[in-house]
Backbone as a printed PyTorch tensor [residue, N CA C, xyz], in Angstrom:
tensor([[[ 13.6960,  -6.2040,  -2.5830],
         [ 12.6870,  -6.5430,  -3.3260],
         [ 11.1750,  -6.3360,  -3.3340]],

        [[ 11.2720,  -6.1110,  -1.8700],
         [  9.4620,  -5.9820,  -1.4600],
         [  9.1090,  -4.6240,  -2.0230]],

        [[ 10.4520,  -4.0780,  -1.7490],
         [ 10.1230,  -2.7020,  -2.0110],
         [  9.8790,  -2.0690,  -3.7900]],

        [[ 10.7510,  -2.9970,  -4.1160],
         [ 10.7680,  -3.1110,  -5.4950],
         [  9.1780,  -2.7680,  -6.2140]],

        [[  8.6430,  -4.5040,  -5.6440],
         [  7.7220,  -4.6910,  -6.0390],
         [  6.2580,  -3.7840,  -5.5880]],

        [[  6.4390,  -2.8170,  -4.8110],
         [  5.3600,  -2.5050,  -4.0830],
         [  5.5510,  -1.0340,  -4.8800]],

        [[  6.1680,  -0.5710,  -5.3620],
         [  6.5280,   0.4670,  -6.0430],
         [  6.6240,   0.6760,  -7.3100]],

        [[  6.6110,  -1.0640,  -8.0120],
         [  6.2480,  -1.4750,  -9.5160],
         [  4.5000,  -1.5180,  -9.7230]],

        [[  3.9680,  -1.7480,  -7.8370],
         [  2.3800,  -2.2720,  -8.4190],
         [  1.8080,  -0.8780,  -8.4250]],

        [[  2.2140,  -0.1070,  -7.5070],
         [  1.4160,   1.0090,  -7.4320],
         [  1.7010,   2.0940,  -8.1780]],

        [[  2.7750,   2.0100,  -9.3230],
         [  3.6630,   2.5440, -11.2500],
         [  2.0370,   2.1330, -11.7160]],

        [[  1.9440,   0.8440, -11.8380],
         [  0.9520,   0.2570, -12.5390],
         [ -0.6140,   0.4140, -12.2630]],

        [[ -0.6040,   0.4060, -11.0870],
         [ -2.1270,   0.9740, -10.9420],
         [ -2.4590,   2.5450, -10.7210]],

        [[ -1.4590,   2.9730, -10.5540],
         [ -1.7530,   4.6340, -10.7460],
         [ -1.9600,   4.8300, -12.7610]],

        [[ -1.1820,   4.2780, -13.1830],
         [ -0.8780,   4.5210, -14.4320],
         [ -2.4530,   4.1020, -15.2790]],

        [[ -3.0580,   2.5390, -14.7080],
         [ -4.1260,   2.0400, -15.4210],
         [ -5.4970,   3.0430, -14.8520]],

        [[ -4.9240,   3.8080, -13.8350],
         [ -6.3020,   4.7280, -13.0560],
         [ -6.2170,   6.2570, -13.2560]],

        [[ -4.8830,   6.7790, -13.8870],
         [ -5.0930,   8.3710, -14.5420],
         [ -5.5440,   8.5810, -15.7870]],

        [[ -6.1050,   8.3600, -16.7710],
         [ -7.4910,   8.2560, -17.8370],
         [ -8.5230,   8.4050, -17.3160]],

        [[ -9.1460,   8.1430, -16.1990],
         [-10.2390,   7.8180, -15.3470],
         [-10.4230,   9.2860, -14.5660]],

        [[ -8.9490,   9.9570, -14.1240],
         [ -9.4750,  10.7840, -13.5890],
         [ -9.9300,  11.9740, -13.8210]],

        [[-10.3850,  12.7140, -13.3770],
         [-11.0940,  13.6090, -13.9880],
         [ -9.6450,  15.3090, -13.5420]],

        [[ -9.1780,  15.3550, -12.8560],
         [ -8.5240,  16.3890, -12.2520],
         [ -6.8440,  16.1430, -11.7550]],

        [[ -6.4310,  15.8560, -13.1950],
         [ -4.5560,  15.1900, -12.7820],
         [ -4.1460,  16.1340, -13.6910]],

        [[ -3.0790,  17.3270, -13.2160],
         [ -2.0450,  17.9530, -13.7990],
         [ -0.6120,  17.8810, -13.4890]],

        [[  0.2640,  17.9390, -14.4400],
         [  1.6050,  18.3450, -14.0600],
         [  2.0420,  19.5130, -13.4260]],

        [[  3.2730,  19.6130, -12.6480],
         [  3.2360,  21.2110, -12.5070],
         [  3.8820,  21.8540, -13.7800]],

        [[  3.5210,  22.8080, -13.2900],
         [  3.7210,  23.8530, -14.5790],
         [  5.0800,  24.8130, -14.4060]],

        [[  5.5410,  24.7320, -12.9990],
         [  6.3370,  25.7740, -12.7870],
         [  7.9330,  24.7020, -12.2340]],

        [[  8.7530,  26.1070, -11.8170],
         [ 10.7160,  25.1310, -11.3410],
         [ 10.0060,  24.4200, -10.2470]],

        [[  9.1320,  25.3540,  -9.1730],
         [  8.8560,  25.0220,  -7.9920],
         [  8.1790,  24.0550,  -7.5300]],

        [[  6.7350,  24.0210,  -8.5290],
         [  6.1630,  22.6920,  -8.9070],
         [  6.9300,  21.9130,  -8.5720]],

        [[  7.5250,  21.3230,  -9.8140],
         [  8.3760,  20.1530, -10.4770],
         [  9.3930,  19.6680,  -8.8130]],

        [[ 10.4190,  20.9820,  -8.8280],
         [ 11.1710,  20.4100,  -7.5280],
         [ 10.2950,  19.9280,  -6.1830]],

        [[  8.7350,  20.1700,  -5.9590],
         [  8.2120,  19.7030,  -4.9780],
         [  7.5590,  18.5100,  -5.1940]],

        [[  7.0400,  18.0630,  -6.2930],
         [  6.9200,  17.4620,  -7.2430],
         [  7.8180,  15.9690,  -6.7100]],

        [[  8.8670,  16.4640,  -7.2280],
         [ 10.5150,  15.4510,  -6.7600],
         [ 10.6500,  15.2200,  -5.8110]],

        [[ 10.4390,  16.3230,  -4.7960],
         [ 10.8350,  16.1620,  -3.5090],
         [  9.8130,  14.5420,  -2.3780]],

        [[  8.3550,  14.9540,  -3.0680],
         [  7.5070,  14.0900,  -2.4170],
         [  8.1850,  12.7360,  -2.7090]],

        [[  8.2090,  12.0450,  -4.5050],
         [  8.0680,  11.0960,  -4.9320],
         [ 10.0200,  10.3820,  -4.2990]],

        [[ 10.8160,  11.4330,  -3.9080],
         [ 12.0910,  11.1800,  -3.3550],
         [ 11.8210,  10.4600,  -2.1420]],

        [[ 11.6180,  11.5370,  -1.2900],
         [ 11.2430,  11.1550,  -0.1700],
         [  9.9890,  10.2890,   0.6170]],

        [[  8.7710,  10.5440,  -0.5590],
         [  8.5000,   8.9570,  -0.0870],
         [  9.1500,   7.6880,  -0.1160]],

        [[  9.6370,   7.6000,  -1.0270],
         [ 10.4840,   6.2580,  -1.5280],
         [ 11.7860,   5.8120,  -0.4290]],

        [[ 12.3700,   7.0800,  -0.3730],
         [ 13.5240,   6.8220,   1.0260],
         [ 12.5350,   6.5320,   2.2960]],

        [[ 11.8600,   6.9160,   2.5710],
         [ 10.7060,   6.8730,   3.6000],
         [ 10.4020,   4.8800,   3.6790]],

        [[ 10.0080,   5.0860,   3.0260],
         [  9.4880,   3.3910,   2.2560],
         [ 10.8400,   2.4810,   2.8480]],

        [[ 11.4790,   2.7990,   1.9350],
         [ 12.8180,   1.8980,   2.1610],
         [ 13.7340,   1.9400,   3.5260]],

        [[ 13.5400,   3.1370,   3.9230],
         [ 14.3190,   3.0520,   5.3660],
         [ 13.5330,   2.0290,   6.0830]],

        [[ 11.9640,   2.2910,   6.0360],
         [ 11.6790,   1.3160,   6.9920],
         [ 11.2730,   0.1260,   6.4720]],

        [[ 11.3270,  -0.4650,   5.3030],
         [ 11.5100,  -1.8210,   5.1860],
         [ 12.8810,  -1.9950,   5.7770]],

        [[ 14.3930,  -1.2710,   5.7440],
         [ 15.2620,  -1.5790,   6.0530],
         [ 15.1750,  -1.9020,   7.4430]],

        [[ 14.7490,  -1.1570,   8.0260],
         [ 14.4480,  -0.8260,   9.7050],
         [ 13.9570,  -1.8830,  10.4210]],

        [[ 13.1810,  -2.7410,   9.6730],
         [ 12.7410,  -4.4260,  10.5150],
         [ 13.4600,  -5.1710,  10.5310]],

        [[ 14.5510,  -5.4240,  10.3350],
         [ 15.6540,  -6.6420,  10.6330],
         [ 16.4030,  -5.7660,  11.9980]],

        [[ 16.5180,  -4.4230,  12.2050],
         [ 17.2740,  -4.0070,  13.2860],
         [ 16.2910,  -3.4590,  14.6580]],

        [[ 14.9370,  -3.0630,  14.2610],
         [ 14.0230,  -3.0200,  15.0320],
         [ 13.1780,  -3.9900,  15.5850]],

        [[ 12.7780,  -4.5510,  14.8320],
         [ 11.9940,  -5.7750,  14.9250],
         [ 10.1660,  -4.9730,  14.2120]],

        [[  9.7150,  -6.2940,  13.9910],
         [  8.5060,  -6.1840,  13.3670],
         [  7.5600,  -5.2710,  14.0570]],

        [[  7.4440,  -5.5700,  15.3090],
         [  6.3120,  -5.1530,  16.4050],
         [  6.4270,  -3.5920,  16.7710]],

        [[  8.0210,  -3.3860,  16.8050],
         [  8.0010,  -1.7600,  17.0700],
         [  8.1760,  -1.0750,  15.3660]],

        [[  8.7640,  -1.5900,  15.1690],
         [  8.1210,  -0.8670,  13.2480],
         [  6.5930,  -0.6430,  13.1090]],

        [[  5.7610,  -1.1390,  13.8280],
         [  4.6590,  -1.5280,  13.2510],
         [  4.2230,  -0.3170,  14.2850]],

        [[  4.5180,  -0.4740,  15.3450],
         [  3.5280,   0.3010,  16.4030],
         [  4.2580,   1.8580,  16.1830]],

        [[  5.6880,   2.1700,  15.4400],
         [  5.7730,   3.1410,  15.0480],
         [  5.0550,   3.9950,  13.7660]],

        [[  5.1390,   2.9870,  12.8170],
         [  4.0060,   2.7860,  11.7030],
         [  3.1680,   3.4240,  12.0580]],

        [[  2.3230,   3.3220,  13.1050],
         [  1.0340,   3.5520,  13.5370],
         [  0.7040,   4.9540,  13.9350]],

        [[  2.0280,   5.5530,  14.5040],
         [  2.0790,   6.6160,  15.0380],
         [  2.6390,   8.2880,  14.0750]],

        [[  3.2110,   7.4530,  13.1230],
         [  3.0430,   8.3390,  12.1940],
         [  1.8220,   9.1830,  11.5600]],

        [[  0.5060,   8.9750,  11.9270],
         [ -0.7060,  10.0360,  11.6160],
         [ -0.5460,  11.0230,  12.1980]],

        [[ -0.2370,  10.5020,  13.4850],
         [  0.3690,  11.8390,  14.8850],
         [  0.9380,  12.3880,  14.6930]],

        [[  2.4090,  11.8330,  14.3700],
         [  3.4490,  12.9380,  13.4790],
         [  2.8480,  13.7910,  12.8360]],

        [[  2.3280,  13.5050,  11.5210],
         [  1.9590,  14.5580,  10.5440],
         [  1.3350,  15.6300,  11.3200]],

        [[  0.7040,  15.2500,  12.1970],
         [ -0.7260,  16.3390,  12.8720],
         [  0.4680,  17.5160,  13.7450]],

        [[  1.0130,  17.2170,  14.3180],
         [  2.0400,  17.7120,  15.2220],
         [  3.3540,  18.4630,  13.8240]],

        [[  3.4260,  17.4420,  12.8420],
         [  3.8390,  18.7490,  12.3910],
         [  3.5420,  19.9570,  11.6180]],

        [[  1.7810,  19.3960,  11.4870],
         [  1.0000,  20.7300,  10.5460],
         [  1.0980,  21.5920,  11.2680]],

        [[  0.6540,  21.1650,  12.5750],
         [  0.8660,  22.3550,  13.3830],
         [  1.6840,  23.2870,  13.6550]],

        [[  3.2040,  22.7730,  14.1450],
         [  4.0240,  23.2890,  14.1070],
         [  4.8750,  24.0430,  12.9670]],

        [[  4.7030,  23.3690,  11.9370],
         [  5.5720,  23.7320,  10.5350],
         [  4.3930,  24.7680,  10.1790]],

        [[  2.6710,  24.1510,   9.5780],
         [  2.5470,  25.0940,   8.5270],
         [  0.9970,  25.4050,   9.3600]],

        [[  0.7910,  25.5990,  10.5530],
         [  0.1100,  26.3770,  11.5690],
         [ -1.0340,  26.1480,  11.7000]],

        [[ -0.9300,  24.7750,  11.2530],
         [ -2.9470,  24.3290,  11.1330],
         [ -3.4240,  24.3670,  12.4080]],

        [[ -4.5190,  24.1970,  12.3010],
         [ -5.3860,  24.3980,  14.0420],
         [ -5.9520,  22.8730,  14.0660]],

        [[ -6.1070,  22.3470,  15.1220],
         [ -6.8660,  21.1460,  15.3380],
         [ -8.5430,  20.9500,  15.9130]],

        [[ -8.8350,  20.1890,  15.7000],
         [-10.3710,  20.1050,  15.6600],
         [-10.1750,  19.1050,  16.4840]],

        [[-11.9560,  19.0350,  17.1730],
         [-11.9590,  18.3070,  18.3720],
         [-12.0580,  16.6640,  17.7210]],

        [[-12.2670,  16.5030,  16.1400],
         [-12.6170,  14.9590,  15.9630],
         [-11.0340,  14.5430,  15.4260]],

        [[-10.4590,  15.3130,  14.7610],
         [ -8.7140,  15.1590,  15.1460],
         [ -8.5530,  14.9200,  16.6240]],

        [[ -8.2980,  15.9400,  17.9290],
         [ -8.2950,  15.0740,  18.8190],
         [ -8.6800,  13.3950,  19.1850]],

        [[-10.3140,  13.5330,  18.8860],
         [-10.5800,  12.0770,  19.1210],
         [ -9.6250,  11.2970,  18.6190]],

        [[ -9.3400,  11.2400,  17.3710],
         [ -8.8330,  10.3360,  16.6300],
         [ -7.0050,  10.0470,  16.9490]],

        [[ -6.5660,  11.0990,  17.6030],
         [ -5.2980,  11.0860,  18.2730],
         [ -5.6800,  10.6110,  19.0800]],

        [[ -6.2680,  10.3510,  20.0410],
         [ -6.5310,   9.5080,  21.2060],
         [ -6.8440,   8.2890,  21.2210]],

        [[ -7.4820,   7.8270,  19.9960],
         [ -7.6830,   6.4900,  19.5860],
         [ -6.4790,   5.9030,  19.1770]],

        [[ -6.1740,   6.7860,  18.5840],
         [ -4.6140,   6.0710,  17.5980],
         [ -3.7100,   5.8280,  18.5990]],

        [[ -3.0490,   6.7660,  19.6210],
         [ -2.6380,   6.4570,  21.0890],
         [ -2.7570,   5.0810,  21.5840]],

        [[ -4.2790,   5.2650,  21.9590],
         [ -5.4310,   3.6710,  23.1450],
         [ -4.3100,   2.7050,  22.4040]],

        [[ -4.8450,   2.5560,  20.9310],
         [ -4.7390,   1.7950,  20.3920],
         [ -2.8400,   1.2360,  20.5470]],

        [[ -2.2670,   2.2040,  20.0260],
         [ -0.7280,   1.9580,  20.2780],
         [ -0.1430,   1.6560,  21.7760]],

        [[ -1.0330,   2.0240,  22.4620],
         [ -0.4770,   1.7510,  24.2390],
         [ -0.8100,   0.6520,  24.0020]],

        [[ -2.1830,   0.2780,  24.0580],
         [ -2.9200,  -1.2600,  24.3540],
         [ -1.5190,  -2.4290,  24.1840]],

        [[ -1.7730,  -1.9660,  22.8100],
         [ -0.9280,  -3.6960,  22.0300],
         [  0.5860,  -3.4900,  21.8510]],

        [[  1.5630,  -2.6960,  22.8460],
         [  2.5100,  -2.2000,  23.1650],
         [  2.8770,  -3.9940,  24.2430]],

        [[  1.9850,  -3.9650,  25.0050],
         [  2.7650,  -5.0540,  25.7930],
         [  2.3330,  -6.5140,  25.0850]],

        [[  1.3850,  -6.6490,  24.3710],
         [  1.2470,  -7.9030,  23.4610],
         [  2.1200,  -8.7180,  22.9580]],

        [[  2.9740,  -7.0400,  22.6040],
         [  4.2610,  -7.8950,  21.4560],
         [  5.3450,  -8.1490,  21.9900]],

        [[  5.5010,  -8.2310,  23.4970],
         [  6.9100,  -8.2190,  23.9100],
         [  7.0240,  -9.3790,  24.7110]],

        [[  7.9000,  -9.7750,  25.4940],
         [  8.2210, -10.4140,  26.3780],
         [  8.1400, -10.1580,  27.6510]],

        [[  8.2660, -11.4160,  28.6730],
         [  8.6780, -10.7220,  29.7310],
         [  9.5570, -10.0140,  30.6690]],

        [[ 10.7750, -10.3070,  29.2680],
         [ 12.1200,  -9.6920,  29.7520],
         [ 12.1040,  -8.6680,  28.8740]],

        [[ 11.3690,  -8.1890,  28.2620],
         [ 11.0960,  -6.7690,  27.7380],
         [ 11.4110,  -6.6870,  26.1310]],

        [[ 11.8660,  -7.7060,  25.1600],
         [ 12.1940,  -8.4090,  24.2290],
         [ 11.2880,  -8.1650,  23.2890]],

        [[ 11.4520,  -7.9210,  22.3370],
         [  9.7120,  -8.0050,  21.1590],
         [  9.3480,  -9.2540,  20.6530]],

        [[  8.3080,  -9.8650,  20.0760],
         [  7.9980, -10.9840,  20.5120],
         [  8.7300, -11.7080,  18.8060]],

        [[  9.5600, -10.8890,  18.1620],
         [  9.6400, -11.6530,  16.4100],
         [ 10.6890, -12.6260,  16.9060]]])
């Protein structure tokens, strides 16, 4: 139910904002539509999988995994797309890793289970 309301509210918000956006164009080629659909379907599956994982892995672990997503995005951009990492991005990576590592012990009990 949460995913449904997230998607509906995002759709309504974007539908209201589109008339005010100066640059919005739908894809004009088959490859563009395939990419457009891939992003829509992929992000929906990712969101649903994340929400379904909460009861299995617990909210603490799920949130920590969620905080690491930008780092994984940078890693895949470097490996798959050949992007280069700037000094500012390295600083951001260090801060995110420090935050994830520093919050890990707070959400766990002495026996190693998460605090859910």
